[in-house]
C-alpha positions in Angstrom: -16.4 -16.3 11.9 -19.1 -15.9 9.2 -18.2 -14.9 5.7 -16.1 -16.5 3.0 -13.4 -19.1 3.6 -10.3 -19.7 1.4 -8.3 -22.9 2.1 -5.1 -23.3 0.1 -4.9 -26.6 -1.8 -1.8 -26.0 -4.0 1.8 -27.2 -3.4 3.3 -26.4 -0.1 5.8 -23.6 -0.3 4.1 -21.9 -3.2 4.4 -18.1 -2.9 1.1 -16.3 -3.5 0.4 -12.6 -3.8 -2.8 -11.9 -1.8 -3.0 -8.2 -2.2 -6.1 -8.3 -4.4 -8.0 -10.6 -2.0 -9.6 -8.0 0.2 -13.1 -7.9 1.9 -14.1 -4.6 0.2 -13.1 -5.9 -3.2 -14.9 -9.2 -2.9 -18.0 -8.0 -1.1 -21.2 -9.1 -2.9 -19.4 -11.5 -5.3 -20.4 -15.1 -5.5 -18.0 -17.9 -4.8 -17.9 -18.7 -8.6 -17.0 -15.1 -9.4 -14.2 -15.0 -6.8 -12.9 -18.4 -7.9 -12.3 -17.0 -11.4 -10.3 -14.0 -10.3 -6.6 -13.9 -11.4 -4.0 -14.6 -8.7 -0.2 -14.1 -9.1 1.6 -17.1 -7.6 4.8 -19.1 -8.0 6.3 -16.7 -10.5 3.3 -16.9 -12.8 -0.4 -16.4 -12.7 -3.3 -18.7 -11.8 -6.8 -18.1 -10.4 -8.2 -18.1 -6.9 -10.2 -21.3 -7.6 -7.1 -23.1 -8.8 -5.2 -22.3 -5.6 -7.9 -22.3 -3.0 -11.1 -24.2 -2.0 -13.8 -21.7 -1.4 -16.8 -21.9 0.9 -19.9 -19.8 0.4 -20.4 -16.6 2.2 -20.2 -12.8 1.7 -16.7 -11.4 2.1 -18.3 -8.3 3.6 -18.8 -10.5 6.7 -15.1 -11.2 6.7 -12.5 -13.5 5.1 -11.0 -16.6 6.8 -7.8 -17.7 5.1 -6.1 -21.1 5.8 -2.6 -21.1 4.3 -1.9 -24.9 4.7 1.8 -24.5 3.8 1.6 -21.7 1.3 3.7 -18.5 1.6 1.1 -15.8 1.5 2.5 -12.4 0.7 0.8 -9.0 1.1 -2.2 -10.4 3.0 -4.4 -7.4 3.8 -2.1 -5.0 2.0 -4.0 -1.8 1.2 -7.2 -3.0 3.1 -9.5 -0.1 4.1 -12.4 -1.9 5.7 -13.6 -5.4 6.8 -11.9 -8.3 8.6 -9.4 -10.9 7.6 -8.5 -13.8 9.8 -5.5 -16.0 8.9 -5.5 -19.4 10.5 -1.7 -19.8 10.3 1.4 -18.0 9.2 1.9 -15.2 6.5 4.8 -14.0 4.5 6.1 -10.4 4.0 4.2 -7.1 3.8 1.0 -8.3 5.5 -1.2 -5.2 6.2 1.3 -3.0 4.3 -0.3 0.4 3.5 -3.5 -0.7 5.3 -5.9 2.2 5.8 -8.6 0.5 8.0 -10.3 -2.7 9.0 -8.9 -5.6 11.1 -6.3 -8.2 10.2 -5.7 -11.0 12.6 -2.9 -13.5 12.1 -2.9 -16.5 14.4 0.6 -17.6 13.6 3.8 -15.7 12.6 4.2 -12.8 10.2 7.2 -12.0 7.9 9.0 -8.8 7.3 7.5 -5.3 6.9 4.3 -6.1 8.7 2.2 -3.0 8.5 5.0 -1.3 6.6 5.4 0.4 3.3 5.0 -1.4 0.0 8.1 -1.0 -2.3 8.0 2.5 -4.0 5.4 4.0 -1.6 6.3 6.6 1.0 4.1 5.5 3.9 3.1 2.3 5.6 0.0 1.5 7.6 -2.5 4.4 7.7 -5.2 3.0 10.0 -6.9 -0.1 11.4 -5.7 -2.9 13.6 -3.3 -5.7 13.0 -2.8 -8.4 15.6 -0.4 -11.3 15.5 -0.5 -14.3 17.8 3.1 -15.3 17.1 6.2 -13.3 16.2 7.0 -11.0 13.2 10.1 -10.3 11.2 12.2 -7.2 10.6 11.0 -3.7 9.8 7.6 -4.0 11.5 5.6 -0.7 11.3 8.2 0.9 9.0 6.9 4.4 8.0 3.7 3.7 9.8 1.3 6.7 9.8 -1.6 5.7 12.0 -3.3 2.6 13.6 -2.3 -0.2 16.0 -0.1 -3.2 15.5 0.1 -5.7 18.4 2.4 -8.7 18.2 2.2 -11.2 21.1 5.7 -12.6 20.4 8.9 -10.7 19.4 9.6 -8.5 16.4 12.8 -8.2 14.5 15.3 -5.5 13.7 14.4 -1.9 12.9 11.0 -2.1 14.5 9.0 1.2 14.1 11.7 2.5 11.8 10.9 5.9 10.4 7.6 5.7 12.1 5.5 8.9 11.6 2.7 8.1 14.1 0.8 5.1 15.4 1.5 2.3 17.9 3.4 -0.9 17.7 3.2 -3.2 20.7 5.6 -6.2 20.9 5.0 -8.6 23.8 8.4 -10.3 23.8 10.6 -7.4 22.8 12.4 -6.5 19.6 15.6 -6.9 17.6 18.4 -4.3 17.2 17.9 -0.7 16.2 14.4 -0.1 17.4 12.8 3.2 16.4 15.5 4.1 13.9 14.6 7.4 12.3 11.3 7.5 14.3 9.5 10.9 14.1 6.5 10.3 16.4 4.4 7.4 17.6 4.9 4.7 20.2 6.8 1.4 20.3 5.6 -0.6 23.4 7.8 -3.5 24.6 6.4 -6.1 26.9 9.9 -6.7 28.4 12.3 -4.3 30.3 14.9 -2.4 28.3 17.9 -1.7 30.5 19.7 0.8 28.3 18.5 3.5 26.0 18.6 2.5 22.3 20.8 4.5 20.0 19.6 8.1 19.5 17.1 7.8 22.4 17.1 9.7 25.7 16.1 8.2 29.0 12.7 9.6 30.1 12.3 7.8 33.4 9.8 5.2 34.7 6.2 5.9 35.8 2.6 4.8 35.2 1.2 5.9 31.9 -2.4 6.7 31.2 -1.8 5.9 27.6 -1.3 2.2 28.4 -4.7 2.1 30.2 -6.3 3.7 27.1 -4.5 1.3 24.8 -5.7 -1.7 26.8 -9.3 -0.5 26.6 -8.9 0.0 22.8 -7.7 -3.7 22.5 -10.3 -5.1 24.8 -11.6 -8.4 23.3 -8.6 -9.1 21.1 -7.0 -11.4 23.6 -3.6 -9.7 23.0 -0.8 -9.5 25.5 -1.6 -5.8 26.1 -5.1 -6.6 27.2 -3.6 -9.2 29.7 -0.8 -7.0 31.0 -1.2 -6.3 34.7 0.5 -3.0 34.9 0.6 0.4 33.3 4.2 1.1 34.5 6.9 1.5 31.9 10.3 3.0 31.3 10.2 5.7 28.6 12.9 6.4 26.1 12.4 9.5 23.9 13.6 9.8 20.3 14.8 9.4 17.6 16.6 12.6 18.7 18.1 13.0 15.2 14.5 13.4 14.0 13.3 15.8 16.7 12.8 13.4 19.6 9.0 13.3 19.5 8.6 9.5 19.4 8.9 7.1 22.3 9.8 3.6 23.3 7.9 2.3 26.4 9.4 -0.8 28.0 7.1 -2.4 30.6 8.8 -2.3 34.0 
């Protein structure tokens, strides 16, 4: 990946707010300029250069972030364009409120992946988030548009209050999936034997949507791209919100 690389060199376990470190904000800046930018971390404030080693490159070509033990919060939050690749794990609210671009997390992600930032009404509004590991609770909460694909499992309340968009979890999800869901799709890579609360059984069949989703994710290496079937069991809901959303569990 060409572009700028940030490698954490602070104390392991340090919590860092990465919401200001976005490709569109750093595009065209020199390494020296980026190094001097303020960066909230550890309950105080430092600079990017104090916390990270930087390599030369234009952030417009993408950002490569190596956490090396740091707890990176809000990675890609609010991003509208460009690419971020995280070579490791991230903390909470990664991709929250994201409007476009691509965020790839090689490891695990914390809670509220692609969800809503505190005090804001909507979560992810566009773009693509892919996670090689698992993710925490409330993934895709209040999501409005876009695609989130997680190769592992996601936690409780996945796709909660989802307005639209797609969340695909390769190894299933925790309790209360689709709670308050209005529209959109939660795709599970494992069978679901019983209908979740407030969801109606919609039967099992082959779905053209899954073929189109696979094409959209071509080249990402995600579990959806590797899936050998388009057959899934459909559950329709949340019926308390009109029943226009769906959970598709691969058969």
